[in-house]
N, C-alpha and C positions, 0 to 999 in steps of 0.2 A: 536466391533471386537477386539479380543485380539491376540497379537502376542508374541512369545518368541524368544529371540535372545541369542545364545551362543557366547560370545566374548572370543576368545582364546588368549593365550600368553600375559597375562597382566604382564608387567615388574614390579617387586617389588624392585629391586635394590641390593639385597644381594644374592650372589651365594655361594653354598657349595664349588665350586672350588676356589672362592676368599679366603675363610677361610683356605682351605688346602694350598694354595700358601703362605699365610701369616705365617701359622704355619711352613711351610718348610723354609721360610726365617729366622724365629727366630731360628729354629734348626741349620741352617747353621751358624748363628752368634755364637751360643753356642758352636758348634763344633770348629769353628775357634779360639775361645777364651779359649778353654780348660775348659769350665764350664759345669757342669752337669745340666740337664733339667728335673725337676721332676714335675709331675702333682699334683696340689694342691687341697685340699678339701676346704670346706667352711671356715675353720679356716686358717688364713693367717699367715705364719711364714717365714720370710726372710731366704733363703737358706744359709747354712754355707759358701759355696764357694763365695757368694756375698759379704762377709765381708773379704775374704782372697784373694785379687788379686795376680796374679803371679808377680814375680819380674821383668820379662822381658817386660811385657805390662803395659801401664798406668792403674791405679786402676779402673777408671770409666768404662773401657770396660768390665770388669768382671761382672758388674752389669746389663748388658743388658739382661741376662737370667732372671733377676728378673722381667723385663717387660713382658717376656713371661709368667711368672706365673700369672701376672695380666690379661693377655688375657685369659688364661685357666680358671681362676676364672669367668670371664665374660661369657664364653661359658657355664660353668656349671650352672650358675644362669639362663641363657636364657633357657636352656633345661628344668629346673625344673619349671620355670614360664610358659612356653608354655604348659606343661602338666597340670598345675594347671588351666590355663585359659581355656583349652579344657575339663575340668571336670575329667581328668585322675589323678590317684594317682602319687605323686612325686616319684622319684627314690629311695629316702631314707626317713625314717620317719622324719616328721617336717622339710623337706628340705627348704620349703619356709621361715619358721621363722628363720632357721639357716642362710639362705642366707641373709635375711634382717639384721640380727644381725651382720653378717660379714661385710656387706657393711657399716653399721653405725660405726663399729669399725675401718674399713679401712679409713673412712672419718673423724674420730674423732682425738682428741689430741693423738699424738704419733702413729697414725694408719698407714695403708699401704701407702697412698699418701704422708703423711708427711715424711715418711722414704725415699720415692722416691726423694722428694725434697732435703732432707739432703744428700743422697748418691750421687745425681747428682751434686748439686751445690758445695759441698765441694771440690771434686777433680777437678771439672771444673775451679773453681776459681784459683787453683794453677797451672794448666797445660795450660790453654788457654792463649796464648800470641800472639796477632797480628793475621794477616791473616784472614781466614774465620772461625777460631775456635770460636771466641766470638759470632758472629751472629747466627751460627748454634747451639751452645750450648743453648743459651737462647730461640731460636725458639723451640727446642725440649722440654725444660722445660715448656714453655708456653703451648704447646700442651698437655703435661701430666697433668698440673694443671687444664686446662679447661676441659679435659676429666673426671678427677675425680670429679670436681664440678658438671658437667652435670649429671654424673652417680648418684651421691647422690641426686640431686634435683628431677630427674625424678622418682626415686624409691619412694620418699616420697610424691610427689604431684599428680601423676597420679593414676587413679583408675583401670588401666589395667596392671597387672604385666607383662604379656607376651610382650606387646608393650614396656614397660619400659625397660625390660631386653634387648630387641633387639636394642632399641635406644642407650642404654649404650654400647652394643657390637660394634655398628657402630663407636661411638666416640673412644672407646678403640682401635679399629683397626686403626683409623686415627692417634692416638697418637703413636701407635707402628710403623707405616710407617714413621711418621715424625722423631722419634728418630732413627729408623733403618737406614734411609737415612744418617743422620748425622754420626752415628757410621760407616756406610759403607765408608764414605768419609775419616774418620780417619783411618779406616782399610786399605784403599788404600795405605796410606803412611807407615803404620806399617807392614802389612802382605803381600803386593805385590799381587800375583795371588790369594791367598785365599781371600783377601779383595775384589778383583774384583768379585769373585764368589758369595760372600755374598751379595754385592750390587746388582748384577744382579738378584738374587732371589727376592729381595725387589721390584725392578722396575718392574720385570715381574709380580709379584702379583698385583701391583697397575694397570698395563696396562690391565691385564686379567679381572679385576673386572668391567671394562667398557663394556665388550662384552659378558660375560657369566652371564646371568640373569636367575633367577628362574621364572617359569611360572605357572599359574593356570587358570582354567576356571571359568567364572562367568556367571550367568544367569540373564537376565534383562527382566522384563515383563512390557508391557505398553498396554493401551487401546485407540483405535481411536473412537471418537465420533463426531457428527456434531457440528460445532462451534456455540455458542450462545453468543449474546451480554450480558454484565453484567446487573444485575438487577438495576432498578432505572435510574437516569439521572444526577448523580453528576458531570459527565465530559462533559455534552452536550455543555457547553459554550466554551470549548476549540476549537470546530470546527469553531467558529467565529473569532478566532485569527490567522488564516492562511494568507499566502500571496495571496491566491486565494479564491473566494467565496466558502462557504460550500455547498456540494451537499447533496441530500436526502440520498443517500447510506452512505456517511461518517457520517452524523448525526445519523442515526439509528444504526450504528455500535458501537456508543459510549455508548449505554444503551437502555434498553427496554422502558424507559419512554421518550426518545428523539424524537422530532418531528420538522420538518422543517417548517418555516413560511416565508411569503413574497415570495412564489414561483413565478417563471417566472418574477422576477424583478432583479434590480441591487443590492438589499440589502437582499439576503436570509440569514436567521438566524436559528440557532439550539437552541431549548429551551427544558426545562424539563417540561413535562405535569405532575406535581406532584399532585396526587389526594388529598393530605393533605393540599395543598395550597388553601385557601379559601379567601385570602385577595386581595383587589384591589391594584394597584400600589401606591407607596408613591411618591408624586410630590415634587420636589425641584427646585428652580430657577437655571438654568444652567449658571454659571458665564462666561464660555468660549464663550458662544453665544452672550453675550452682546457687543454692539458696543463700541469702545474705547471712553472714555469721559463720559460714562453713568455708573450708579451704581444701585444696588438693596438696598432698605432699608426695613427691615421687618415691616409689618403692626402690630400695637399694637392691640391685642385682635382679630385678624382676621387671617385666613389661606391664606397668600399671601404676596406680596411685593409691594412696590412702586418704580417705575423707575424714577430716577432723573438725571439731566444733570449737570455735573461739580459741581459747588458750591451749590448743592441742589436747583437748579432753575428748572422752568418748561422747557419742551422740546422745542427746536426751531422749528418753522414752516417750512414745506416743506423740512425737512431733514430726509431722511429715516434712521431708526434704526432697529436693530435686537435684539431680546431677545429669550429665550428658556427655556425649562423644561428638567429636568433629572430625570429618574425613577429608582427605585430599581429593576425593571424587565421589560422585553419587553412589550410595550403597544402601543395602538393607541389612539391619543389624538384629542380632538375637542375644538374649541373656539367659544364663543358667546359674543355678545355685550350687552345682557341683561340676567337676571337670568332665569333659566329654572328648571323644576322639576327633570330631570334626564339626563343621557348621551344621550339617543336616541333623546331627544327633541332639542339637540344642532345642529345648522345648518351648521357649517363651520369646515372643517378639519384644524387642527393646522399645519401651514406651508404648507397648500394646498397639504398634503400627507396623504394617509390612510394606511401607512405602520406601522408594529409593530416594534418599536425600543426603545432603552433606552434613546435616546437623540433626541429632536425635536426643530426646530428653526422656528421663525416667523418674517417676515419683515413688517414694517408699515411706513407710513408717514402721516402727518396731515396738513391741511391748517391752517394758523394762524387765531386766533379769529378775528382779524381786517379784514382779507379777507372775512371771513364768514359773518360778519356784513355788509360789503360793498355789499355783494350779497343779503342782506336782510334776512339772516339766523341768528336767535337769539338762543344762547345756554342757556338752562335752568340751566345747571350745571356750568356755568362760565368757560368753557374750561377744565374741569376735566373729565377724562374718566376712566372707569373700564372695564376690559375684564375678562371673566370667563372661566376656563379651567377644563375639566375632562378627565380622561384617562381610558381605558379598558385594562385589562391584557390579554396577549396572552395565558398565561398558564391555565386560568380558566374562562375567559370571564367576570370576575367581574370588575365593573366600580366604580369610586369614587362616593360616595353619596354627599359629600361636594365639592363645587367648590373652585379651587385655583384662587386667585384674582391677576391680574396685574393692578395696578393703576398708573396713571400719569396725568400731566396737560400740556397744550400747552401754550406757551408764549402769554400773552394777549396784549402786547405792540404793537405799530404801526410797520409796516414792514419798516425797514431802510436798509435792505441788498439788493444788486443788484442780478439779476437772475444768476443762475449757469448753464452754458452750460455743460451738463454731457457727451455728446458725439454725434456721428453721425452714420448713417447707413453704412458709409465707415470707415475702419480702416485707421488711419493716416499713410501715406506712401504706401498705397495699389496701385497696378498697375491697369490700366484701359485698356479696349480693344482698338485695333487699329481702327481709323476712316478712312473709305473709302473716295474716292475722292468726292462723292456727298452726304456723310452722314452729318447731322447736328452735330456739335461738342459740344454736351451738354449731361449732365447726370442728373438724378434725385438725390436729396439730402434730407435727413431728419435730423433735429437738435432736440436733446432731452434736454429739459429745466426743472428745478426743480419746476417751478411755472408758471402760465399763464403770458405771456409776448409777446411783438412784437420784431422780430429779423430781422437783415439785414446782407448782405454780400458784400464783395468787393475784387477785385484782389490785393489791397494794404491795408496796415494796416492804418485805418483812424478812426476818431471819429464816434460815432453812427450816428450823424446828417449828416455826409458827405458821408456815404456809399450809393451806388447807387441802390442796388438790395434788394427788400423786399421779405421776406418769409411769407407764410400764416400760422398763429398760432391760436390755440383755445383760446377763451376768457372765457369759462365757467370753473369753478373749478372742475367739475365732469368729464371732458374729459381727463383723464389721462390713460396711458397705463398700461400693466402688470408690468412694472418696476417702477411704481409710478412716471412717468415723463410725461411731456406735449410735444407733438410732433409738430414741425413746418415743413412745406413742401415747396419745391422750386426746381429750376433748376440751375445748374452751367453751364455757357456757356464759350465759348472762349478757350476750351481745345486744346492742341497741342500734336501731336504724338512725341514719342521719347524724351520727356523732362519732367521736374518737373512742375506741375501746382499747384500753391499755392493760397489758399483762406482764408479770414479773416471774423470772425463773431462776432457780438455784439447784446445784447438784452436790452430791457427797460420794466420793469414790470408795473403793473397797478398803483403803487404808485409813478412812475417817477424815480425809482432807475435804473440807467444805468450802464452797464459794462464800466469800465475805462480801461480795458485791453481786447484785442481781443483773441478769441479762433481760432487757426490756423488749417487748414486741407490741407495736401499735397497729391496729386494724381499723379502717375507716368505714363506718356504716353509711349506706347510700339510700336513695329513693328508687322507686320503680321506674324503669325506662319506658318512655312513651313515644310511639311514632305519631307525631302530631299532624302529618300531611303526606299524601302520596299523589303522584301524577304519572301517567294519565289515568283517569278513572271514570267509568260510565260516559265515555265520549267516543266520537268517531274521528279517526285520523285519516286524512286524504292527501294524495299527491299524484303526480302524473307519471311516476315510474313503477316498474313491476315490483321492486322491493323498496319499501319505505322505511326511513329511519324514525324510530320511536325513542324518545328520551324518557327513561324511567327515573323518577325523582322521589326522594323521601326527605322528610325533616324530622329530627329527633329532639326531645327535651327531657328534663328531669334526669333520673338515673345518676351516674357519676359524672362530675364536672358539667352539670347543666345540659346533659344530652350528648356529650361527645361519645361517639360510637362508631362501629363498623357495620356496614349493611351488605346484605346478600339478596339475590333473587333466584326464584325457581318457578318452573311451569307446572310442577307437581306438588310441591310442598313437602316431599318426603325427605327423610334424613339422608344426607350425602348428596343431594341433588342441587344444593344451593351454590351459586356462583358469586364471587366477590364483585361488588360495584367497582367501576374504574376510578371513580372519584368519591372517596369516603374518608373515614377517620376524622370526622368533624361533626358539625350539626346539620350540614346540608350535604346530601349525597345524590349522585347521578351516575347514569351509565347509558350508553347508546346500544340499541339492538335493532337489526333490520328484519322486517317482516314482509311477507307476501299478504295479499288480501285475505281477510278472514276474521273470525271472532277469537279473542284470546283472554285467558285468565292467568294471572301471575300472582305469586306470593313474594312479599318483601319482608325480610327478617333482619333486625338490627340487634347487636349485642355490644354492651359497653365493657370496660376493663374489669368491672366488678363481677361480671357474669349476668347482669340484668339483661333481659331480652324482651322484644315485642315483635309481633307478626301482623301484617295487614295483607288482605287480598284485594287485588284490583282487576277490573275487567275493561276491555276496550275493543273497538272494531277498527280494522284497517281496510281502507278502500283505495282502489287505483282509479284515477280519473284521467283518461287519455283523450277524451272527446271535447270538441269545441262547444261553447254554449249554444243552446238552441233558442231561437226566437219563437215563443209560444203565442204571442199576440201582437198585432200592430193596429193602431187606430189613431183617430184625431180627437184631441181634447182641447177645446178652445182654439188658440192659435198655435198649438204645438202638435208635432208628429211624435207619437209615443210608441215605444215597443217594450215588451216584457220578455225577459229571458228566464230559462229554467233554473239558473243559478246566478249568484252574484258575478258581475262581469263589468268590463269597460268596453264601450262601443264607440266606433268611429265611422265616418262615411265619406264618400266622394260622389260628386254629381256627374262624373263622366262614365266610369265603368268599374269593374272589379279587379283591374290589373294593378292597382296601387299597393304599396307596402303598408302594413298596418300602422307603422310609425309615422307615415306621411298622411294618414287620414285626418279628417276634421273631427275633433272629439265632441261627442254628445254629452249632455248633462246626465250624470248617473246618480241614482239613489238606490244602491243595492241591485235589485233585479229590474228596476224601472229606469228607462233611458228616454230622453226626449230632446228635440231640437225644433227650431221654428218651422211652421207649416208654409209650404211654397208649392203651388200647383204647377208652376212652370219648370220644376226640376224633378229629376229622378234621384233617389237616395240609395246608393249602393253601400250597404251597411255590413261591417265586420265587427264581431264581438270576441273578446278574449277573457278567459277566466283567470283566477288567481294563480293557477299553475302554469300559465303561459300557453294554454291550448286556444287556438283560433283557426279559422278556415284555411284549407290548403291554398297555395298560391293560385291566383286568377279566379278565386271563388269568393262568394259573399255569404254571410249568415242569412241575409234577406235583401231583396230589392223592392223598395217601396216607391210606388208611383202615385202621388197625391190625387191626381185627377180621377183615378179609378176608385178612390175610397169614398 
């Protein structure tokens, strides 16, 4: 689809009126100074009167007319160059060459601008003494010199004669104004009213040039086409560097070859499906993934590295470590404990993930050689291990043919280190639920150890032998969990509400290595959580819409952190039916629900971090009110006309008719459902009433018309 637009009144900045005003100002100066003003041709000759100043006036004022000749020369050049640029013949034969020659002569040694310099500076140096004369003199001289140099440079460097001439004309006008203003200031002191007149013309010309602009029309053509993503996919990767995950729409908008991978996961990525890419990923060991204290050493003559611990020793037993691979393109990697023929034959996902990424990590831990031998397991490789890695590119499905090798050895020496208690199923300092009057004050506990061991606990910090309570721990080397730890089970007893409960743990491994320092766990006893207030309850909620917003509110106290909790609501109270409040995790909770007319029962349940909970049931009625108030009685009471409405309302009246707007009516005195105004048998009262929901009579109708003489 093509469209054409005509854009009118484009300002170009130079008006004919501006030129006329400046010419007028120069003529005014020439008249004031008694100097003749002649139009010059391409050849520049200083006028005779410019060298013969009058005896009454300072000599430099007589030379101002000479500046006018410079302006006229600029104008003549501009006209010739414009015609030459438009393909039209010049006004005179060889005008262009003559103009160029004249400019070169004017700018050369002894030329037009040098004469200006001499004629201005010589008398100025003699006559300017103090005051504003000095600064104004040299400001005018600077303007003239800059104008001349600009004129000369443009004409010789630009390839567009018309634009060069116009640019020179602009600078010449600026020079004329600058010097003219100075001359006008001098003339104020010398000529009185005539000087004021000349200066006024100059200022008027400069002011008018800002508002009077030449205009012309321009035609612009453009074409509207459907947007298309750029070819290829050089920018696909930029989608992966945002603050938020890349979407499929964003990805495809970056190029026709862009495609999203790892959809519906937390790691979506945008890649370039380059048809010319036929190579599998290049695998490198990822240094940032390696556990502190470990290092990679390249294998000699093999595609891979050896993992070493500290001073190039074997890796310690039962110590988990992490290593990784880094690819030159997004890929999915697998790991195997023995050599295979290809990527498909490998049995395990590297890092237990099947995502396409550039960086992958793997965590491992190994039993010590001495532990394995104690279990009757003999290692044929003497405790040295190799793992093999291949990756498949997301861009083309090509996988590595050669395996990348990770090699390491496990310490062969006897186990001399005590077990490490890595943590518990409870966070240290966690709150625990309130114990009722007849509840057993005990909780289950799990202790995670880095190797098979026997563990105990006590209420006080004691040696392992003196601790009173045993935990049940696995003895087999293969009974470790997903975190590569061994789990001991037991119960903690003697817990108290509303206080800190502290426990101490120690373990002893199969080689008799015992913890010399206890691992402590503190659990915080709490109070019972209480829902101290709910809204709405046993009330009616009214509005004028078909669906009405109801705000459910709850306030909690006691429990953990003086009632800090999370609240939910349900219309059945059954498990799994509760919905989270929109504003919660505090002491005050609220959420908005929209209801149609009817009776409702809801359940509010709140739970704190310790697991304390409380539930409340609320009931409320929702009604829709779309009718205007009804006047059920009208009567006289004393000197007042009174009316009673069927609901609380605001009433107004007019004495003419029912055609008035409610906001323009005269307000009656209101007291809930009772409304009154002064009794007057000479007037009729056209009354309109509005309830709290904005319901009032339809236009041109009243709630009631009261005529006092009939009552």
